[in-house]
Structures are given as structure tokens and as C-alpha cells.
N, C-alpha and C positions, 0 to 999 in steps of 0.2 A: 447245401442247405437252402431251403426255400426262403424267399424274402418275407420277413415278418411284417404284418400290418397291424394297425392299431386295433383291428377287430379279430385278431388271431384267437383270442379267448372265446369268441363266439362259436368256434368249431366244437367246443364242448357242449354237452347237453345241459350242464348246469354251470353257472358262473356265480361265484360268491360275491355279493354286494352288501357291504355293511353288516356282515354276519348272517345274511339271509340268502337263500338260494334263489337265483333269478333264472327262470327257464328260458331257453332260446333254441331256435331251430339250428340244425347244423349249417354253418355259414362261414365261409372263408374270406368274407369281405367283398366278394364279387357278385354282381347281379346279372340277370338275363332280362334285358329290356326289349320288348317287341317294338320295332319302329313302325308303328301302324299309321302314323300321319302320312307318310309318303311311300312306304315300302311294304305294304300289306297286299299280298296276292297280286303281284305285278308280273306281267308276261316277260319283262326284261328289267334288270337293274344295272345301271351304268356305274362303273367304279373308275373315277378319274385319278389314275395312278400309273406311273411308268414302271415301278418295281413293286411287285406284290408278293408277300410272304404267305405261304400256305402252312397250316399247322394244326395242332391239337391243343386245346386249352385244358389244363388240369393241374391240380395242386396249387392253384393260384398263379400259374405261369402259362405262358404261351410257348409251346415247344415246336419250333419250325421244322417242316419236313421237305421244304423246297421253295424255290423262288421262280417267278415268272416275270418276263419283261414285255413292255409294249412301247410303241412310239407315242401314244396319246392316251388311250384308255382301255379298260376291260369292260366286257358286258357279260352278265350272267343270264342264262336262259334255261328253261326246262329242256332236258335232252330227250325229246320225244321222237327223234329220227331213228329209223331202223338201224341197228348196230350189230356187229359181230366182234368176238374177242379172239385175239391170237392166243395160242396156248402158253407162250412164254410169260414168266413173271420176273419182276426186277425188284431189287432192294431199295432203290432210290429213284426219285423223279428224274435225275440227270441220266441214269442208265436207260430209263423208258423213253426219254426224249431222244437220245442218240439212236436207239433201235427204231423209233417211229419214223426217222428220216428215210428209211428204206421202203416205206409203204405210202403210196399216194393217199391223200385225204384221211390219214390216220391221226390219232391223238393219244397222248399218254392218258391212262385211266387210273384213278385211285380206287382200288377195289375194296370190297366190303370187309376184308380181313386186314386191311391196313397196308397191303403190299401194292406194287405198281404193275400195271399191264398195259396193253395197247388195244384200243378199239378202232375198228375200221367200218366203213359203210357195209351194211348187210349184203348189198349187191355183189361184193367182192369175196364173200365168205367161201364159196366153193372153189375159187381160184387158188386160195392160199391155205386151205384146210382150217379155216377159222370156225368157231362155234357161234351160230346165230343166237342172239340174246332175246329173251322175252321183253316186252314193253315194261317199263318201270314207272311208278308214280313218285319215285324219290330222286331219280337220276338228274344231275345238273351238268351243264356245259359252260365253260368259260371261253370267251373269245377275246383275242387281243387284236385291236385294229381291224375287226371283222373276220379274223382268221381263227379257226378252232384250235385251241392250245391245250385244253384239259377237259376231261370228263370225270366227274365224281359219282360213284355209285350212291353215295349219301345214305347207305342203308344202316350200318351200325355206327359209323362215325360221320357226322355231317361236316361239310366243307366249311372251314374257318379260315379267315384271311385277315391281313392287316397290311397297310402301306409300310414299306421297309423303313420309312422315316418316322413312323409312329402315329400319324394322323391320317385316317382313311376318309377319302372323299366319296360319298355316295350321292349321286345326283348333285344338288346344290348345297348339300349339308356335309359337315365334317364331324368325325367322331373319334374320340380317344378309344383305347382298348382294342377289342377284337370284334370282327363282324362275322356272324354265322349266317349262311344262306341255306334255306331249306324249303321243301315243298310240303308244308304241314298238312295241307288238304288234298295233296295228290295232284294239283293242277299247276298253279302259278307259284312264284317265289315270294317268300317273306324274309326280311332281314331282321336279325336279332343282334343287339349290341351287348357284348360281355364286357362289363366295366366295373372298376372298383367303386364302392359306394361313395367315397369322398369325391371322386371325379364325376360321378353321376350328379352329386349335389352341387358341384361347381356350376352346372347348367340349370338344374332344377330351381335353385334358390332365386337367381335373377329372373328366371322365367315366370315365377310365381309372385315375386315382390320386386319393385324397382331397387336396383343395387345401390343407388345413391340416397336412399332414405337413411334416416338415423341408424347408425351401426347397431345400436341395441335392438331395434326392431328387426333388422336383418339377421342378427344372431338368433333371436327368438324364432324367426322363420327357418333358419338352418336346423335348429333342434327339432322343431315340429316336423319338418320334412324328413329328417333322419328317422325320427320315431315312427312316423306314418309308414315309411318304407319297411322298417323292421316288423311293424304290425302286419303289413301285407304279406311279408314272407312267412310269418307264423300262422296266418289264417287262410291264405290262398291255396286252393287245391292244386295238386301237381298238374302241370301242363307244359306247353311248348316254351313258355317263358313266364317269369314271375310278375313282371310289370309291363305296362305299355307306356308310350310316350305322350299320351293324351290326358285330358282332365279326368278320365276314368281311373287313372293312377295319379300321376303328377306330370305337369307339362315338362317335357325334356326335349331340348332342341340341339343337342351336341354342343360343340365349342363355340358356335356362333353367338350364343347368348351369354357366355362367360364374361365376368367383369372382375377386375382385381379386388374391389371392395367386398363383393359377396363371396369371392373365393377366400378372402381373409376371414370372413365371418364363419365359413365352414371350418377353417383351420382353427380359429379361436375356440370353437365349441366341439372340437374333435372328440368323439367317444361319448358325448353327453346325450342321454336318452331319457324320456319321461316314462315311468313305469307306474302301474297300479296293480296291487296284489301279485307282484312278481312278473308282470307281463308288460311289454311295450303297449302303450295306450293307442287307441284310435285317435291320433292327433289331427283331427280335421280342422280346416280353417276356411274362411271365405273372405272376400274383398272387404265387405263392410256389413256389420250387423245392424245398422240403422239405429244405433243407440241402445239396443238391448239384445243380448244373445238369446238363444232358445234352447230348450232341452232336446237331447238327441231323439227322444221318442216323439217329440212334436214334429220332427222332420222325417224320420224313418221308422218309427214304431218301437224301437228297442231302447230302453233306458240304460244309460251308463252313468255311474256315480260321479265321474269327473267332467261330464259334459252337461252342466246345469245352467239354466237360464239365469241371467243376472244383468242389471243395468250397467252400461259402460261408464267408466270414470269421466270420459270427456265426450262432448257432443260430436255427432257425425258431421263431416264436412258437407257444405251446401251441394257439392257436386254429386253427392249420393242421393239427392232427391230426383225423382223421375215421374213421368206421366206417360200414359198409354191410352189410345183410343182404339177400340176394337168393335167392328161393326157386327151386326147380327149375321150377315151372310158369311163373314169370316168364322164366327163361332159355328155356324152350321157346317161349313166346309171342314173344320177341325173335327167335329163330331163324326161326319161321314168318313173322314180319313181314319179315325179310330174305330170304325165299324160300330158306332153307337147310334141307334135309330130311335129318336124320341120325338120326331117331327120338328118343324121350325121352332126356333127359340122364342119363348114368350117372356120369361123373366129370369132373373138371376138372384141367388141368395148367398150371402156370405156369413160364416160363423168364425169369430176371432177368439184368440185366447186373451188373457188379461194384460198382455203387453203389446197387443195390436197385430199379431201375426195371424194371417188367415189360416184356419185349420180345415175348413170345408168351403168349397165353392160349388154351389148346387145350381145346375142349369135345368130350368123347367121348360120342357118343350110342349108342343101341342098334344102329344100322345103319351108323354111320360117324362120322367126326370132322371138326371144322372148326377151323381155326387163325386167330385174330385176331392181327394184328401191329401194333406201334408204336401210333400214335395212333388207329388203327382200333379198338383195344380200348375206349378211352373213347367213341368215336363209337357203337360197338355198344351199350354199356350206358347211354348218356345218356338214352334214353327210359324207363329203369327208374324205379320209384317211389323217392322220396327224393333225386332229382336225379342219379342215375347215379354215376360215379366222378369225384372231384375231380382225381385225378392217376393216373399209372401207378406211383407209388412206394407200393405196397401189398403186404401179405402176407396169407396165409390163416390164420384162427384155426381150430385143429383140436381144440377141446375142452380143450386145455391153455392155458397162458399164451401170449399172442400172441408169435410168434417171427418176427423179420424175417429174411428169406432173401435172401442176396446171391450172385449168380453161380451159382445152382443151378437144377436142374430138379426140380420137386416135383409129384407127382400125388396127388390125393385123391378118394375116392369120396363121393358125396352120400348121406347116410343121415338117418334120422329123428332122430338124435342129433347132427347136424352133419356135419363132415367127418372121415373116417378116412384114414390113409395107405393108398395103394393097394398091395396085395401083389403078388408076382411074377405070380400068376395073377389076373386081374381078376374081382372078385366083385361081386354086388349084395347089399347088406345090407337086408333088408326090415324092416318095422315090428316083426315078431315076433323079430327078432334072428337069423334064418336066413340063412346065406351061400349064395348060388347062383352058380356059375361063369357068367361072361358068355361066351356062344358066339355064333356067327353067326346062330343061330336066334332068331326074335323071342321076346321074353319076354312072358308074359301081361300085358296092360294092365289091371291091377286098380286100384281106387280107391286102394289103399295105395301102389302104385307111383307114381302121379301126384299124390299129395297135396302140399300146400304145406309139410308137415312136413319135407320134404327141402330143405335150404338150404345156402348158403355164406355165411360171415361174414368180411368183409374189414376189416382195419385199415390205415390209410395216413396219409400226411402230404403236405403241399403242395397247391397248387391251380393247375391249368393244365398246359401241356405241358412246362414246365421248361427251355425253350431260351432262351438270351439272358439278358436282365436279369430278375432276380426283384425284383418291386416291394417286397415286404417285406424282402428282403435289401438293396435300395438304401436303404430307410428306416433299417435297422439300421446300415449303413455311415455314413449321414449323421449319425445320432444319436451315432456314435462318432468324429465329427470329420473324416470324409472329404468332400471337395467333389465336385461333380457330375462334374468331369473324372476324378477317381480312380474314381468309381463306374462311369462308362462304360468306362474303361480296363480295369477288372476284368472286367466282364461281356462286353465285346466286344474281347477281347485281340487286338492286331494291327491293329485299325482305327485310322484317323487322324482326329482331330477337326480340322476345317477350317472357316474362315469363307468362305462362298461369295458373300456379298453385302453385308457391312457397309460 
């Protein structure tokens, strides 16, 4: 009998919740997480373990097929060396290991059909009647203390491993569950962590929110992270893995980030998921909404009924206010890097919505203009020195006191004295204070015109896209007596909190 998990019911296509059908993908509670932060397309992956189990993961369990030993560590590398295969096959790794001792420089091989063989260097093939093998874009080799100990064809069944004590050390990180090694692109190695969703959340929740915050906020984070994960499973196209360990999915760092308080929050909310119209919602969140969340379409263009803009109940902390100074030459460099050619920057224009979030950032150049919209504004400026823009809730300083603009169009010319409001006729203000009308004719590219003295200065608040739950806002609600259910109900209005597996 396979071990039951709280998510066993998700293996069904339909789960009945409150008398209604809740659609779910086939899911046994385990995830495939691509470890892209440190183990994406690597020429070598080091595994710091002395006893390594090899096996096949299926039906929610790891089925061992053999064990390898080392004095210090294992290393996985692409097996690109010329190889030949001896004709004999074996039922177990132990039998293949015993037979391999009779052949110099040989290694047990896990074959495509799940049986065991012996591979030797191709140079020796004619001497022992071995069959030379064609080059492979999937074959992997394992070394123990620098000595070749295993080759996996990795054709139909990929090499899956775990430390015999349960926690596998890859490089400087440690992971629960099972590690799969594969050459997805036919060249270098990528590691995938096969892990139960609860154990995945043990790391995700404290990686996304401080574990020592008010427990009600951390519980809200646990539910949001679980819901976001299930939404990704239901909407992501089939691939080599379902999630990655970066902000493009959710930050996942293995057991190094686990904390007893956040682990307890995951356990306290086990099986709880937010749904809308029978589906797990896109439970996005950001660090701080700056006092007002925004609509999903204001960030990414697609409206979702449970991701609506609303003022937060409690003001944002002072630490979420920020400033940035960006020079004209930096803007020009960003334009060139993005293959946008509008000539040297002359002026900038912003258009905000009624709660102060910038919807369009228009850069006027000497020969044309370029409009940045929604979250592409932050994406464009993120490579800039100082970390780019923390949020799109910002306003332009124009030499006077910073003035927050809401629901307006504002255009400013870059000058050596900062920004000045654009007049009806667009002018260039040079370093000498002379105003020159901007025409379609190219302006002289003098050192004064391209100097870093021309800049824009921004003031803003908030951190992140501002859609869905504000983590600082959730903390403030918790500190003021609201429980995790109230927090989730506020930020994901209209979504229903259900238990899909308790």
C-alpha cells in the first residue's frame, strides 16, 4: 500500500468540495522543481554524499535499484567519452559491479530498458568483442572520488538519486526528496528536485516571507504559496519540470531556509487552497503594494475578478519609500541594449492611474519615441544601477518638492538641472541655459548634450508589482488582530478558501 498524502484526492480529475466539482490536474502530491539557480546546464554537479541510492520515482515513492559508495563525494558529468558495451546484461547493479572488476577502466551501465550492463572505453572494443556505441546527448556518468563508477543511458528512465540518509547535498545546498539529473538540452546537466508539496513549501514560505513575522501573516503566505503552486500545475505546459526555484515560480532554496515557525504555518494550513469558479486562483503576491494594490490587467493586461485594486487597511512602512536617480546616458544605454533606436533621450512622459501607479513611461528621443507599459516599465529599468525601480508607484522630482501625481499625464525635459516641465513647443535646455526648439532635424551631438549631468530623479513607494497580497500589508493586518482567513479574503476578494485534502 502506497503511503497516503493529504493530497491523494488530487489524483482524481474531479474533487467534490462543498457539493461542487473542483477540477484539478492529476497530482499525487509531488512536484518536479528545476534547480535553476545553481544547477542549470552545468558541466559538472557535485554531490557531497558517501552513500548514494539510485532509483526510480513513481506512485509517490522512490524505488531503490542500487547503492554507490564514496570516500568524500560524487560528481555527475555528461558521458561524452567514446564507449563500447559488452554483450552481457545483469539483473542488478551488484552483479554488474562484480563483473566490471574483470575489465580495466570499465563501469556498470544502467541501460535504456532498465537492466544493467558494462561499458568500456571504445579503444578496447575490438579486443573483447564489445559493441561500439554511438555518441549520445542524454548519457550521464557518475564519478566517486574522481573514479568512474556508473554510466546511465538516461534515455527512457533518467538517473534519480538521493542520499541514503534522506537529505541530498548538491554543491552548497541541501534538498529533501529525490534528485533527478538530466541533459535536457543535449549538452550539460540540469538537476530537478522531486519533492512533496508540503516539504517544498517548508522552504518556499520562509524564502518569500520572514518566518518570524506574525504567524497569521505567515499562514496567509503558506496558503497563497500552495494555491499559486497548484495554479501553475494546472496551467503550465508540459515540460522537463513544472516549477523552477527562482522568482519566476517561487523562491525555493532547499532545507537551508526552513524554519520551525513557517513549517508550522504550512502544517496549520495543510490542504487549504483558494479557488474561484472551481479552479485554484493565480495567488500572486508582492513585498509591498505601497498603500494600494492594483488590478491584474494594470500589471499584465489580463483582468481577473479576484485580483482587484483596493486601498490597504494600514499604511505602508517607511522602509518601503525609495528614490532613484537615472542619468540620460544610462537611459540611452538601456535603449541600445533593448535594440530601441530613437536617438539621444530628450524628455520623458509618465501616465498614471487614479491610485498613482505608472501605466505608461514614454521616452522621447531626438528621432522618435518609445512607450513602456505596465510591468515592462520595471523590466526595462531593472538593469539600471541602484537596482532599477522597486515598483511602478513613483513620481518625478522636478526641482521642487516631490509631488505625487495621480491619474495625470506629465511630461518633463531632461536638463543639467534635473527635470523641467515640457512647454507647448518642445525645447532642449543645454548646459548654458539656452533653449533650442526640438525639430525633426538631428541636433548636434556635443559632449554637453550627452553628459551624465542630464538626469531624472524618481521618488516612489512599495516593492513589487502590487497585485494580490501585499506581504507587508498582510503583516500589518495580522499585527492588528486579523487572522489569515481575513487577510486572504481582503487581498483575494471573491475567492473561496477550501480544504482539498484534510
